[in-house]
C-alpha positions in Angstrom: 7.6 102.9 -43.8 9.4 103.4 -40.7 9.3 100.4 -38.5 10.1 101.5 -34.6 12.6 99.6 -32.6 10.6 97.2 -30.3 10.8 97.7 -26.4 7.5 95.7 -26.0 7.1 92.1 -24.5 7.0 90.3 -28.0 7.3 90.3 -30.8 10.9 91.5 -30.3 13.5 92.7 -32.8 15.2 90.2 -35.3 18.5 90.6 -36.6 18.8 91.2 -40.4 20.6 88.3 -41.2 18.4 85.8 -39.3 15.3 87.3 -41.0 17.2 86.7 -44.2 17.4 82.9 -43.4 13.7 82.5 -44.0 14.4 83.7 -47.9 16.1 80.3 -48.7 14.5 78.4 -51.3 11.9 75.9 -50.0 12.8 72.2 -49.4 10.4 69.5 -48.8 10.0 68.3 -45.2 10.5 64.7 -46.3 13.8 64.9 -47.3 17.3 64.5 -46.3 17.9 68.3 -46.1 15.3 68.8 -43.7 16.0 66.0 -41.3 19.8 67.3 -41.2 18.3 70.7 -40.6 16.1 69.4 -37.7 18.9 67.1 -36.1 21.4 69.8 -35.8 18.6 72.1 -34.2 17.4 69.6 -31.9 20.9 69.3 -30.6 21.2 73.0 -30.0 18.0 73.3 -28.4 18.7 70.8 -25.8 22.0 72.8 -24.9 19.7 75.7 -24.3 17.0 74.0 -22.3 20.1 72.3 -20.4 18.1 69.0 -21.0 19.3 65.7 -22.2 15.7 64.4 -23.0 14.0 66.2 -26.0 12.7 69.4 -27.3 9.9 69.4 -29.4 9.1 72.0 -32.0 5.7 72.8 -33.6 4.3 75.6 -35.8 2.2 77.3 -33.1 2.0 80.0 -30.4 3.3 79.0 -26.8 -0.5 78.8 -25.8 -0.7 75.7 -28.1 2.0 74.2 -26.0 0.1 75.4 -22.8 -2.8 73.2 -24.2 -0.1 70.3 -25.2 1.0 70.0 -21.6 -2.9 69.6 -20.2 -3.7 67.1 -23.0 -0.8 64.9 -22.4 0.0 64.9 -18.7 -3.4 65.7 -17.0 -5.7 62.6 -16.5 -8.4 64.6 -14.5 -6.9 67.2 -12.1 -4.5 70.1 -12.4 -4.0 72.7 -9.9 -3.1 76.2 -11.8 -1.4 79.2 -10.2 -2.5 82.4 -11.5 -0.7 86.0 -10.7 -1.0 87.6 -14.0 -2.9 87.2 -17.6 -0.8 84.4 -19.0 -1.3 82.2 -15.5 -5.0 83.0 -16.0 -4.8 81.9 -19.8 -3.3 78.4 -18.7 -6.4 77.9 -16.4 -8.7 78.7 -19.0 -6.9 76.2 -21.3 -7.2 73.6 -18.7 -10.9 74.5 -18.4 -11.3 74.5 -22.1 -9.9 70.9 -22.3 -12.5 69.6 -19.8 -10.3 69.0 -17.1 -10.9 69.5 -13.1 -9.0 72.5 -12.5 -8.2 74.1 -8.9 -7.0 77.7 -9.1 -4.5 79.4 -6.7 -5.2 83.1 -7.3 -2.3 85.5 -6.1 -3.0 89.2 -6.7 -1.3 90.9 -9.8 2.1 92.1 -8.9 2.9 89.5 -6.1 5.0 86.3 -6.9 3.6 82.7 -6.3 5.6 81.3 -3.5 6.3 77.4 -3.1 4.1 77.6 0.6 1.1 78.8 -1.8 1.4 75.6 -4.0 2.1 73.1 -1.3 -0.7 74.5 1.0 -3.0 74.0 -2.0 -1.7 70.5 -2.6 -2.1 69.7 0.8 -5.8 70.8 1.1 -7.5 70.5 -2.2 -4.9 67.5 -3.8 -3.8 65.3 -5.2 -3.4 66.6 -8.6 -1.8 65.4 -12.1 -0.1 68.5 -12.6 0.5 72.0 -11.3 1.1 74.8 -14.0 3.3 78.0 -13.4 4.1 80.9 -15.5 7.9 81.8 -15.1 7.8 85.2 -16.0 4.6 87.1 -16.2 4.7 89.9 -18.9 1.2 91.4 -17.6 2.9 92.0 -14.4 6.6 91.9 -14.7 6.8 89.6 -12.0 9.4 86.4 -12.2 8.4 83.5 -10.2 10.7 81.5 -8.3 10.2 78.3 -10.4 13.5 76.6 -9.0 12.0 76.9 -5.5 8.1 75.9 -6.1 9.3 72.8 -8.3 11.4 71.7 -5.4 8.5 72.1 -3.0 6.3 70.2 -5.1 8.5 67.3 -5.7 8.7 67.0 -1.9 5.1 67.6 -1.2 3.7 65.5 -4.3 6.5 63.5 -6.1 4.0 62.1 -8.8 2.8 65.6 -9.5 4.0 66.8 -12.8 5.5 70.5 -12.9 4.7 72.4 -15.8 6.4 75.8 -16.7 5.6 78.6 -19.1 8.8 80.5 -19.8 7.5 82.1 -23.0 9.2 85.3 -22.1 12.0 84.4 -20.2 13.8 81.2 -21.9 17.0 82.7 -23.7 17.1 85.3 -21.6 17.5 83.6 -18.1 19.1 80.5 -17.5 16.7 77.7 -17.1 18.3 74.5 -16.1 15.1 72.1 -17.0 16.7 68.6 -15.9 18.5 70.2 -12.9 15.4 71.9 -11.6 13.1 68.9 -12.3 11.0 70.4 -14.8 8.4 68.1 -16.7 7.4 70.5 -19.5 9.0 73.6 -20.1 7.4 75.3 -23.1 8.5 78.6 -24.8 7.9 80.6 -28.3 10.0 82.3 -30.7 9.2 85.8 -30.8 10.3 86.9 -27.2 13.9 86.5 -25.8 15.1 84.0 -28.5 14.5 87.0 -30.9 12.8 85.1 -33.8 9.7 86.0 -35.6 6.3 84.1 -34.2 5.3 81.1 -35.3 7.4 78.2 -33.2 6.8 77.0 -29.8 9.3 74.8 -28.2 8.8 72.5 -25.1 11.5 70.2 -23.3 9.3 67.3 -21.9 10.7 64.6 -19.7 10.0 61.0 -19.5 7.7 60.9 -17.0 5.2 63.2 -19.2 5.6 60.6 -21.9 4.8 58.0 -19.4 1.6 59.8 -18.3 0.6 60.6 -21.7 -0.1 56.6 -22.3 -2.5 57.0 -19.7 -4.3 59.9 -20.9 -7.2 59.5 -23.5 -8.4 62.6 -25.6 -4.8 63.7 -26.0 -5.7 64.9 -29.7 -3.3 64.5 -32.7 -1.6 67.7 -33.6 -0.2 68.2 -30.1 0.3 64.4 -28.9 3.6 64.1 -27.4 3.7 60.3 -28.4 3.2 61.3 -32.2 5.6 64.1 -31.6 8.0 61.7 -30.4 7.6 59.0 -33.0 8.6 61.7 -35.7 11.3 63.2 -33.4 13.3 59.7 -33.7 13.4 60.3 -37.4 14.4 63.7 -37.2 11.2 65.2 -38.4 7.8 66.4 -37.4 4.1 64.9 -37.8 2.8 67.9 -40.1 4.6 70.1 -42.2 6.6 72.1 -40.2 7.6 76.0 -40.6 10.5 75.3 -42.9 11.4 78.8 -43.4 11.6 79.5 -39.3 13.6 76.3 -38.6 16.4 77.8 -41.0 16.1 80.9 -38.8 16.1 79.3 -35.7 19.5 77.3 -36.6 21.2 80.6 -37.2 19.9 82.6 -34.3 21.0 79.8 -31.8 24.6 80.0 -33.3 24.4 83.7 -32.7 23.4 83.2 -29.0 26.0 80.6 -28.4 28.6 82.8 -29.8 27.5 85.4 -27.7 27.6 82.9 -24.8 24.8 82.0 -22.8 26.0 83.2 -19.6 27.0 86.6 -21.2 23.5 86.5 -22.7 21.9 85.9 -19.4 24.0 88.7 -17.8 23.1 91.1 -20.3 19.7 90.7 -19.6 19.9 91.4 -15.9 22.3 94.3 -16.6 19.5 95.7 -18.6 17.0 94.8 -16.2 18.8 96.6 -13.5 19.4 99.9 -15.9 15.6 100.1 -16.2 14.7 99.6 -12.8 17.2 102.0 -11.5 15.9 104.6 -14.4 12.3 104.2 -13.2 13.1 104.6 -9.4 15.2 107.5 -9.9 12.6 109.3 -12.2 9.9 109.2 -9.4 8.1 106.0 -10.5 7.6 102.9 -8.8 8.1 99.4 -9.6 4.8 97.1 -9.8 6.3 93.7 -8.9 6.9 93.1 -5.3 10.6 93.5 -4.2 12.9 90.5 -5.0 10.8 89.0 -7.8 11.4 91.6 -10.9 11.4 90.2 -14.2 14.9 90.3 -15.8 13.1 90.4 -19.2 10.6 93.1 -19.2 10.2 95.9 -16.3 6.7 97.0 -15.2 6.5 100.4 -13.9 4.0 101.8 -11.7 2.6 104.8 -13.3 3.1 107.0 -9.7 3.6 110.1 -11.9 0.2 109.8 -13.5 2.1 110.4 -17.3 -0.5 109.9 -20.5 1.3 106.6 -21.5 -0.4 107.0 -24.7 1.2 110.3 -25.7 4.6 108.8 -24.5 4.4 106.0 -27.1 3.1 108.6 -29.3 6.2 110.6 -29.1 8.5 107.6 -29.0 7.0 106.2 -32.3 8.1 110.0 -33.7 11.7 108.9 -32.6 11.6 105.7 -33.9 10.9 103.6 -30.8 7.7 101.9 -29.0 7.3 100.5 -25.1 4.0 99.0 -23.8 1.1 100.4 -21.8 -0.2 98.3 -19.1 -1.7 94.9 -19.6 -5.7 94.7 -19.4 -6.9 96.0 -16.3 -3.4 97.6 -15.6 -3.7 100.0 -18.8 -2.6 103.5 -17.8 -1.6 102.5 -14.3 1.6 100.8 -15.6 3.6 100.7 -18.5 6.1 98.1 -19.6 9.6 98.4 -20.9 11.1 95.0 -22.4 14.9 94.4 -22.6 15.0 91.0 -24.1 16.3 89.4 -27.0 18.8 91.4 -28.9 18.6 94.4 -27.0 21.8 96.1 -26.1 23.0 98.8 -23.7 23.0 101.4 -26.0 19.7 100.7 -27.2 18.4 100.9 -23.7 20.6 104.4 -23.0 19.0 105.8 -26.5 15.5 104.7 -25.3 15.3 106.1 -21.7 17.2 109.3 -22.6 14.3 109.8 -25.1 11.7 109.1 -22.3 13.5 111.7 -20.1 13.3 114.2 -23.2 9.5 113.8 -23.0 9.5 113.8 -19.3 11.2 117.1 -19.4 8.6 118.6 -21.9 5.9 118.0 -19.7 7.3 119.9 -16.8 
């Protein structure tokens, strides 16, 4: 069976040597071997997140940590910013947790602006927390989290700032402590270029203090329980041990490349892809100045058959993504995150050019 090279917004391609780490013999998770692995990974993760606090690692998707943020940090009221499918998901998670939720709806394709958030706080606050998706893979919009976080701290200092960086962390620099983020969550299968199954979150001291005041935190995602076990270099429940070995190896690979070099590569790939789209008669879906560095969402202004294009690409050993949900057929998405190289992108775009030329 031929597996195509993935240019989709997750899962992303994983290096063979990282995949191979999962074949190591199984170990007990209450052993010194695992605790040593966990401690080593924790140190590396704090470096990746640019934080001095802690990074929780759980066996879940990123959505699990969206729920964890709500359950631990929201006593009653939360403000959810929504300009795409994953902002909407966080809103639905908050509703599902029984919180009082106010939604700031922004048209898909536009970015959430600091003024949008501050006006909502002034109009309908106070709130225990505000949720923001840094990089909306459904629309290719990257929201200005640094500016939003600063505006929230100025307008409502006690409001916690929760950020979903599932499809950006590892491809874009997100200095968690410097930006004052209280929860910054991601998952393994996007820019980190690992198999799905791990969710990770940098969590501030402010969140742990808040959690002491919140009832109904559950258990699996209770940050206070996770913190207790983190102090012993382990996890409350059985971890995804094989994925932890892979994470350890992949972090070494990322640091060997150099984080600044990695971020620059993602920016170059994004610029190449945007330039290609615009010079081929397509338009970009995100508003100008807010395009993602990890996935380009192209407006299908030429009216091509995206399904037929993908069928052709599959025959050539690669695949992109159609538009998400209501944008299917109206847009298509080309991801350039994780281990994607400039040569990979040249090959993909040249192959799409071949197909476009055949269409006349």
